N, CA, C and O atoms as a Maestro MAE file, in Angstrom:
{
 s_m_m2io_version
 :::
 2.0.0
}

f_m_ct {
 s_m_title
 :::
 protein
 m_atom[216] {
  # First column is atom index #
  i_m_mmod_type
  r_m_x_coord
  r_m_y_coord
  r_m_z_coord
  i_m_residue_number
  s_m_chain_name
  s_m_pdb_residue_name
  s_m_pdb_atom_name
  i_m_atomic_number
  :::
  1 25 19.621 -2.531 21.838 1 A "UNK " " N  " 7
  2 3 18.774 -3.277 20.899 1 A "UNK " " CA " 6
  3 2 17.309 -2.907 21.083 1 A "UNK " " C  " 6
  4 15 16.591 -2.709 20.103 1 A "UNK " " O  " 8
  5 25 16.860 -2.813 22.333 2 A "UNK " " N  " 7
  6 3 15.460 -2.478 22.610 2 A "UNK " " CA " 6
  7 2 15.105 -1.101 22.056 2 A "UNK " " C  " 6
  8 15 14.011 -0.893 21.533 2 A "UNK " " O  " 8
  9 25 16.039 -0.172 22.176 3 A "UNK " " N  " 7
  10 3 15.820 1.189 21.665 3 A "UNK " " CA " 6
  11 2 15.693 1.157 20.144 3 A "UNK " " C  " 6
  12 15 14.841 1.837 19.574 3 A "UNK " " O  " 8
  13 25 16.539 0.368 19.493 4 A "UNK " " N  " 7
  14 3 16.484 0.239 18.034 4 A "UNK " " CA " 6
  15 2 15.131 -0.299 17.599 4 A "UNK " " C  " 6
  16 15 14.547 0.190 16.632 4 A "UNK " " O  " 8
  17 25 14.629 -1.306 18.311 5 A "UNK " " N  " 7
  18 3 13.331 -1.897 17.977 5 A "UNK " " CA " 6
  19 2 12.223 -0.869 18.157 5 A "UNK " " C  " 6
  20 15 11.325 -0.775 17.320 5 A "UNK " " O  " 8
  21 25 12.275 -0.095 19.244 6 A "UNK " " N  " 7
  22 3 11.276 0.960 19.454 6 A "UNK " " CA " 6
  23 2 11.283 1.953 18.307 6 A "UNK " " C  " 6
  24 15 10.226 2.326 17.799 6 A "UNK " " O  " 8
  25 25 12.474 2.386 17.895 7 A "UNK " " N  " 7
  26 3 12.594 3.321 16.770 7 A "UNK " " CA " 6
  27 2 12.037 2.705 15.500 7 A "UNK " " C  " 6
  28 15 11.369 3.372 14.710 7 A "UNK " " O  " 8
  29 25 12.321 1.431 15.314 8 A "UNK " " N  " 7
  30 3 11.849 0.705 14.143 8 A "UNK " " CA " 6
  31 2 10.324 0.650 14.133 8 A "UNK " " C  " 6
  32 15 9.692 0.878 13.102 8 A "UNK " " O  " 8
  33 25 9.745 0.345 15.288 9 A "UNK " " N  " 7
  34 3 8.291 0.271 15.400 9 A "UNK " " CA " 6
  35 2 7.673 1.637 15.102 9 A "UNK " " C  " 6
  36 15 6.648 1.727 14.426 9 A "UNK " " O  " 8
  37 25 8.299 2.694 15.608 10 A "UNK " " N  " 7
  38 3 7.809 4.049 15.330 10 A "UNK " " CA " 6
  39 2 7.858 4.313 13.826 10 A "UNK " " C  " 6
  40 15 6.896 4.827 13.256 10 A "UNK " " O  " 8
  41 25 8.964 3.967 13.184 11 A "UNK " " N  " 7
  42 3 9.094 4.155 11.736 11 A "UNK " " CA " 6
  43 2 8.026 3.357 10.990 11 A "UNK " " C  " 6
  44 15 7.416 3.854 10.044 11 A "UNK " " O  " 8
  45 25 7.808 2.124 11.422 12 A "UNK " " N  " 7
  46 3 6.808 1.272 10.787 12 A "UNK " " CA " 6
  47 2 5.423 1.895 10.923 12 A "UNK " " C  " 6
  48 15 4.649 1.922 9.966 12 A "UNK " " O  " 8
  49 25 5.119 2.390 12.111 13 A "UNK " " N  " 7
  50 3 3.814 2.983 12.380 13 A "UNK " " CA " 6
  51 2 3.617 4.228 11.526 13 A "UNK " " C  " 6
  52 15 2.556 4.433 10.938 13 A "UNK " " O  " 8
  53 25 4.651 5.049 11.469 14 A "UNK " " N  " 7
  54 3 4.578 6.279 10.676 14 A "UNK " " CA " 6
  55 2 4.381 5.940 9.200 14 A "UNK " " C  " 6
  56 15 3.541 6.540 8.530 14 A "UNK " " O  " 8
  57 25 5.146 4.988 8.699 15 A "UNK " " N  " 7
  58 3 5.076 4.666 7.274 15 A "UNK " " CA " 6
  59 2 3.753 4.002 6.891 15 A "UNK " " C  " 6
  60 15 3.363 4.047 5.724 15 A "UNK " " O  " 8
  61 25 3.061 3.390 7.843 16 A "UNK " " N  " 7
  62 3 1.809 2.704 7.525 16 A "UNK " " CA " 6
  63 2 0.579 3.525 7.897 16 A "UNK " " C  " 6
  64 15 -0.548 3.043 7.787 16 A "UNK " " O  " 8
  65 25 0.796 4.777 8.341 17 A "UNK " " N  " 7
  66 3 -0.334 5.576 8.813 17 A "UNK " " CA " 6
  67 2 -1.160 6.187 7.679 17 A "UNK " " C  " 6
  68 15 -2.248 6.709 7.920 17 A "UNK " " O  " 8
  69 25 -0.659 6.127 6.463 18 A "UNK " " N  " 7
  70 3 -1.436 6.640 5.318 18 A "UNK " " CA " 6
  71 2 -2.353 5.539 4.808 18 A "UNK " " C  " 6
  72 15 -1.950 4.748 3.955 18 A "UNK " " O  " 8
  73 25 -3.536 5.476 5.297 19 A "UNK " " N  " 7
  74 3 -4.546 4.411 5.184 19 A "UNK " " CA " 6
  75 2 -4.432 3.396 4.043 19 A "UNK " " C  " 6
  76 15 -5.438 2.794 3.668 19 A "UNK " " O  " 8
  77 25 -3.269 3.194 3.496 20 A "UNK " " N  " 7
  78 3 -3.109 2.182 2.457 20 A "UNK " " CA " 6
  79 2 -2.767 0.859 3.112 20 A "UNK " " C  " 6
  80 15 -1.925 0.788 4.007 20 A "UNK " " O  " 8
  81 25 -3.433 -0.185 2.654 21 A "UNK " " N  " 7
  82 3 -3.172 -1.515 3.207 21 A "UNK " " CA " 6
  83 2 -2.029 -2.160 2.417 21 A "UNK " " C  " 6
  84 15 -2.227 -3.161 1.728 21 A "UNK " " O  " 8
  85 25 -0.842 -1.579 2.524 22 A "UNK " " N  " 7
  86 3 0.304 -2.139 1.810 22 A "UNK " " CA " 6
  87 2 1.317 -2.687 2.815 22 A "UNK " " C  " 6
  88 15 1.418 -2.182 3.933 22 A "UNK " " O  " 8
  89 25 2.064 -3.717 2.422 23 A "UNK " " N  " 7
  90 3 3.087 -4.235 3.339 23 A "UNK " " CA " 6
  91 2 4.134 -3.164 3.603 23 A "UNK " " C  " 6
  92 15 4.450 -2.356 2.730 23 A "UNK " " O  " 8
  93 25 4.659 -3.170 4.802 24 A "UNK " " N  " 7
  94 3 5.662 -2.169 5.167 24 A "UNK " " CA " 6
  95 2 6.981 -2.499 4.482 24 A "UNK " " C  " 6
  96 15 7.451 -3.636 4.524 24 A "UNK " " O  " 8
  97 25 7.560 -1.500 3.859 25 A "UNK " " N  " 7
  98 3 8.858 -1.689 3.210 25 A "UNK " " CA " 6
  99 2 9.944 -1.155 4.135 25 A "UNK " " C  " 6
  100 15 10.182 0.052 4.194 25 A "UNK " " O  " 8
  101 25 10.589 -2.043 4.844 26 A "UNK " " N  " 7
  102 3 11.677 -1.622 5.731 26 A "UNK " " CA " 6
  103 2 12.993 -1.800 4.997 26 A "UNK " " C  " 6
  104 15 13.213 -2.810 4.329 26 A "UNK " " O  " 8
  105 25 13.859 -0.818 5.126 27 A "UNK " " N  " 7
  106 3 15.139 -0.882 4.427 27 A "UNK " " CA " 6
  107 2 16.135 -1.713 5.237 27 A "UNK " " C  " 6
  108 15 17.027 -1.165 5.884 27 A "UNK " " O  " 8
  109 25 15.981 -3.002 5.197 28 A "UNK " " N  " 7
  110 3 16.931 -3.881 5.883 28 A "UNK " " CA " 6
  111 2 16.818 -5.279 5.297 28 A "UNK " " C  " 6
  112 15 15.776 -5.639 4.751 28 A "UNK " " O  " 8
  113 25 17.874 -6.066 5.405 29 A "UNK " " N  " 7
  114 3 17.838 -7.433 4.875 29 A "UNK " " CA " 6
  115 2 16.788 -8.276 5.590 29 A "UNK " " C  " 6
  116 15 16.497 -8.054 6.765 29 A "UNK " " O  " 8
  117 25 16.228 -9.233 4.878 30 A "UNK " " N  " 7
  118 3 15.185 -10.076 5.455 30 A "UNK " " CA " 6
  119 2 15.693 -10.874 6.651 30 A "UNK " " C  " 6
  120 15 14.925 -11.170 7.567 30 A "UNK " " O  " 8
  121 25 16.978 -11.225 6.652 31 A "UNK " " N  " 7
  122 3 17.534 -11.975 7.787 31 A "UNK " " CA " 6
  123 2 17.454 -11.161 9.071 31 A "UNK " " C  " 6
  124 15 17.182 -11.700 10.144 31 A "UNK " " O  " 8
  125 25 17.694 -9.849 8.950 32 A "UNK " " N  " 7
  126 3 17.609 -8.964 10.119 32 A "UNK " " CA " 6
  127 2 16.157 -8.851 10.567 32 A "UNK " " C  " 6
  128 15 15.864 -8.932 11.759 32 A "UNK " " O  " 8
  129 25 15.245 -8.663 9.605 33 A "UNK " " N  " 7
  130 3 13.819 -8.584 9.930 33 A "UNK " " CA " 6
  131 2 13.364 -9.857 10.629 33 A "UNK " " C  " 6
  132 15 12.671 -9.803 11.645 33 A "UNK " " O  " 8
  133 25 13.757 -11.000 10.079 34 A "UNK " " N  " 7
  134 3 13.371 -12.285 10.664 34 A "UNK " " CA " 6
  135 2 13.885 -12.422 12.084 34 A "UNK " " C  " 6
  136 15 13.182 -12.931 12.957 34 A "UNK " " O  " 8
  137 25 15.108 -11.970 12.321 35 A "UNK " " N  " 7
  138 3 15.713 -12.042 13.646 35 A "UNK " " CA " 6
  139 2 14.915 -11.196 14.637 35 A "UNK " " C  " 6
  140 15 14.624 -11.638 15.748 35 A "UNK " " O  " 8
  141 25 14.564 -9.969 14.224 36 A "UNK " " N  " 7
  142 3 13.796 -9.071 15.097 36 A "UNK " " CA " 6
  143 2 12.422 -9.675 15.384 36 A "UNK " " C  " 6
  144 15 11.967 -9.681 16.528 36 A "UNK " " O  " 8
  145 25 11.772 -10.176 14.350 37 A "UNK " " N  " 7
  146 3 10.452 -10.793 14.521 37 A "UNK " " CA " 6
  147 2 10.557 -11.967 15.486 37 A "UNK " " C  " 6
  148 15 9.725 -12.114 16.381 37 A "UNK " " O  " 8
  149 25 11.575 -12.802 15.308 38 A "UNK " " N  " 7
  150 3 11.765 -13.965 16.171 38 A "UNK " " CA " 6
  151 2 11.969 -13.537 17.621 38 A "UNK " " C  " 6
  152 15 11.398 -14.136 18.532 38 A "UNK " " O  " 8
  153 25 12.786 -12.500 17.839 39 A "UNK " " N  " 7
  154 3 13.023 -12.011 19.204 39 A "UNK " " CA " 6
  155 2 11.732 -11.499 19.832 39 A "UNK " " C  " 6
  156 15 11.454 -11.772 21.000 39 A "UNK " " O  " 8
  157 25 10.950 -10.763 19.061 40 A "UNK " " N  " 7
  158 3 9.672 -10.244 19.570 40 A "UNK " " CA " 6
  159 2 8.739 -11.392 19.933 40 A "UNK " " C  " 6
  160 15 8.111 -11.380 20.992 40 A "UNK " " O  " 8
  161 25 8.653 -12.375 19.057 41 A "UNK " " N  " 7
  162 3 7.805 -13.542 19.306 41 A "UNK " " CA " 6
  163 2 8.272 -14.271 20.558 41 A "UNK " " C  " 6
  164 15 7.457 -14.657 21.397 41 A "UNK " " O  " 8
  165 25 9.589 -14.461 20.685 42 A "UNK " " N  " 7
  166 3 10.138 -15.138 21.861 42 A "UNK " " CA " 6
  167 2 9.763 -14.405 23.146 42 A "UNK " " C  " 6
  168 15 9.391 -15.036 24.136 42 A "UNK " " O  " 8
  169 25 9.861 -13.078 23.134 43 A "UNK " " N  " 7
  170 3 9.523 -12.293 24.323 43 A "UNK " " CA " 6
  171 2 8.056 -12.438 24.674 43 A "UNK " " C  " 6
  172 15 7.704 -12.602 25.842 43 A "UNK " " O  " 8
  173 25 7.200 -12.378 23.664 44 A "UNK " " N  " 7
  174 3 5.758 -12.528 23.887 44 A "UNK " " CA " 6
  175 2 5.467 -13.910 24.461 44 A "UNK " " C  " 6
  176 15 4.691 -14.040 25.407 44 A "UNK " " O  " 8
  177 25 6.086 -14.938 23.894 45 A "UNK " " N  " 7
  178 3 5.874 -16.304 24.369 45 A "UNK " " CA " 6
  179 2 6.332 -16.453 25.821 45 A "UNK " " C  " 6
  180 15 5.673 -17.126 26.613 45 A "UNK " " O  " 8
  181 25 7.461 -15.827 26.173 46 A "UNK " " N  " 7
  182 3 7.953 -15.884 27.552 46 A "UNK " " CA " 6
  183 2 6.958 -15.235 28.501 46 A "UNK " " C  " 6
  184 15 6.699 -15.758 29.585 46 A "UNK " " O  " 8
  185 25 6.395 -14.087 28.097 47 A "UNK " " N  " 7
  186 3 5.416 -13.397 28.939 47 A "UNK " " CA " 6
  187 2 4.179 -14.264 29.123 47 A "UNK " " C  " 6
  188 15 3.668 -14.397 30.235 47 A "UNK " " O  " 8
  189 25 3.699 -14.852 28.033 48 A "UNK " " N  " 7
  190 3 2.528 -15.730 28.108 48 A "UNK " " CA " 6
  191 2 2.821 -16.905 29.035 48 A "UNK " " C  " 6
  192 15 1.996 -17.263 29.876 48 A "UNK " " O  " 8
  193 25 3.997 -17.500 28.877 49 A "UNK " " N  " 7
  194 3 4.381 -18.650 29.686 49 A "UNK " " CA " 6
  195 2 4.410 -18.283 31.163 49 A "UNK " " C  " 6
  196 15 3.930 -19.049 31.998 49 A "UNK " " O  " 8
  197 25 4.967 -17.122 31.496 50 A "UNK " " N  " 7
  198 3 5.051 -16.715 32.901 50 A "UNK " " CA " 6
  199 2 3.664 -16.438 33.475 50 A "UNK " " C  " 6
  200 15 3.431 -16.671 34.661 50 A "UNK " " O  " 8
  201 25 2.743 -15.944 32.651 51 A "UNK " " N  " 7
  202 3 1.368 -15.724 33.117 51 A "UNK " " CA " 6
  203 2 0.673 -17.057 33.371 51 A "UNK " " C  " 6
  204 15 -0.045 -17.218 34.358 51 A "UNK " " O  " 8
  205 25 0.897 -18.008 32.469 52 A "UNK " " N  " 7
  206 3 0.292 -19.339 32.609 52 A "UNK " " CA " 6
  207 2 0.793 -20.022 33.878 52 A "UNK " " C  " 6
  208 15 0.020 -20.657 34.594 52 A "UNK " " O  " 8
  209 25 2.089 -19.887 34.151 53 A "UNK " " N  " 7
  210 3 2.686 -20.560 35.305 53 A "UNK " " CA " 6
  211 2 2.210 -19.995 36.634 53 A "UNK " " C  " 6
  212 15 2.215 -20.697 37.644 53 A "UNK " " O  " 8
  213 25 1.799 -18.736 36.641 54 A "UNK " " N  " 7
  214 3 1.372 -18.120 37.896 54 A "UNK " " CA " 6
  215 2 0.054 -18.693 38.382 54 A "UNK " " C  " 6
  216 15 -0.448 -18.283 39.428 54 A "UNK " " O  " 8
  :::
 }
 m_bond[215] {
  # First column is bond index #
  i_m_from
  i_m_to
  i_m_order
  :::
  1 1 2 1
  2 2 3 1
  3 3 4 2
  4 3 5 1
  5 5 6 1
  6 6 7 1
  7 7 8 2
  8 7 9 1
  9 9 10 1
  10 10 11 1
  11 11 12 2
  12 11 13 1
  13 13 14 1
  14 14 15 1
  15 15 16 2
  16 15 17 1
  17 17 18 1
  18 18 19 1
  19 19 20 2
  20 19 21 1
  21 21 22 1
  22 22 23 1
  23 23 24 2
  24 23 25 1
  25 25 26 1
  26 26 27 1
  27 27 28 2
  28 27 29 1
  29 29 30 1
  30 30 31 1
  31 31 32 2
  32 31 33 1
  33 33 34 1
  34 34 35 1
  35 35 36 2
  36 35 37 1
  37 37 38 1
  38 38 39 1
  39 39 40 2
  40 39 41 1
  41 41 42 1
  42 42 43 1
  43 43 44 2
  44 43 45 1
  45 45 46 1
  46 46 47 1
  47 47 48 2
  48 47 49 1
  49 49 50 1
  50 50 51 1
  51 51 52 2
  52 51 53 1
  53 53 54 1
  54 54 55 1
  55 55 56 2
  56 55 57 1
  57 57 58 1
  58 58 59 1
  59 59 60 2
  60 59 61 1
  61 61 62 1
  62 62 63 1
  63 63 64 2
  64 63 65 1
  65 65 66 1
  66 66 67 1
  67 67 68 2
  68 67 69 1
  69 69 70 1
  70 70 71 1
  71 71 72 2
  72 71 73 1
  73 73 74 1
  74 74 75 1
  75 75 76 2
  76 75 77 1
  77 77 78 1
  78 78 79 1
  79 79 80 2
  80 79 81 1
  81 81 82 1
  82 82 83 1
  83 83 84 2
  84 83 85 1
  85 85 86 1
  86 86 87 1
  87 87 88 2
  88 87 89 1
  89 89 90 1
  90 90 91 1
  91 91 92 2
  92 91 93 1
  93 93 94 1
  94 94 95 1
  95 95 96 2
  96 95 97 1
  97 97 98 1
  98 98 99 1
  99 99 100 2
  100 99 101 1
  101 101 102 1
  102 102 103 1
  103 103 104 2
  104 103 105 1
  105 105 106 1
  106 106 107 1
  107 107 108 2
  108 107 109 1
  109 109 110 1
  110 110 111 1
  111 111 112 2
  112 111 113 1
  113 113 114 1
  114 114 115 1
  115 115 116 2
  116 115 117 1
  117 117 118 1
  118 118 119 1
  119 119 120 2
  120 119 121 1
  121 121 122 1
  122 122 123 1
  123 123 124 2
  124 123 125 1
  125 125 126 1
  126 126 127 1
  127 127 128 2
  128 127 129 1
  129 129 130 1
  130 130 131 1
  131 131 132 2
  132 131 133 1
  133 133 134 1
  134 134 135 1
  135 135 136 2
  136 135 137 1
  137 137 138 1
  138 138 139 1
  139 139 140 2
  140 139 141 1
  141 141 142 1
  142 142 143 1
  143 143 144 2
  144 143 145 1
  145 145 146 1
  146 146 147 1
  147 147 148 2
  148 147 149 1
  149 149 150 1
  150 150 151 1
  151 151 152 2
  152 151 153 1
  153 153 154 1
  154 154 155 1
  155 155 156 2
  156 155 157 1
  157 157 158 1
  158 158 159 1
  159 159 160 2
  160 159 161 1
  161 161 162 1
  162 162 163 1
  163 163 164 2
  164 163 165 1
  165 165 166 1
  166 166 167 1
  167 167 168 2
  168 167 169 1
  169 169 170 1
  170 170 171 1
  171 171 172 2
  172 171 173 1
  173 173 174 1
  174 174 175 1
  175 175 176 2
  176 175 177 1
  177 177 178 1
  178 178 179 1
  179 179 180 2
  180 179 181 1
  181 181 182 1
  182 182 183 1
  183 183 184 2
  184 183 185 1
  185 185 186 1
  186 186 187 1
  187 187 188 2
  188 187 189 1
  189 189 190 1
  190 190 191 1
  191 191 192 2
  192 191 193 1
  193 193 194 1
  194 194 195 1
  195 195 196 2
  196 195 197 1
  197 197 198 1
  198 198 199 1
  199 199 200 2
  200 199 201 1
  201 201 202 1
  202 202 203 1
  203 203 204 2
  204 203 205 1
  205 205 206 1
  206 206 207 1
  207 207 208 2
  208 207 209 1
  209 209 210 1
  210 210 211 1
  211 211 212 2
  212 211 213 1
  213 213 214 1
  214 214 215 1
  215 215 216 2
  :::
 }
}
């Protein structure tokens, strides 16, 4: 899963590198996008929480 997300991020970066301020069009259902976004947010929140606790 982590590898898939890395590939996805690379694709997103490549597709948005042509200085146009347009939303990224990823070829996947919104439910999948939402799930990935939620997982990323959860990981970030966990990291923040662990830093706060230290």
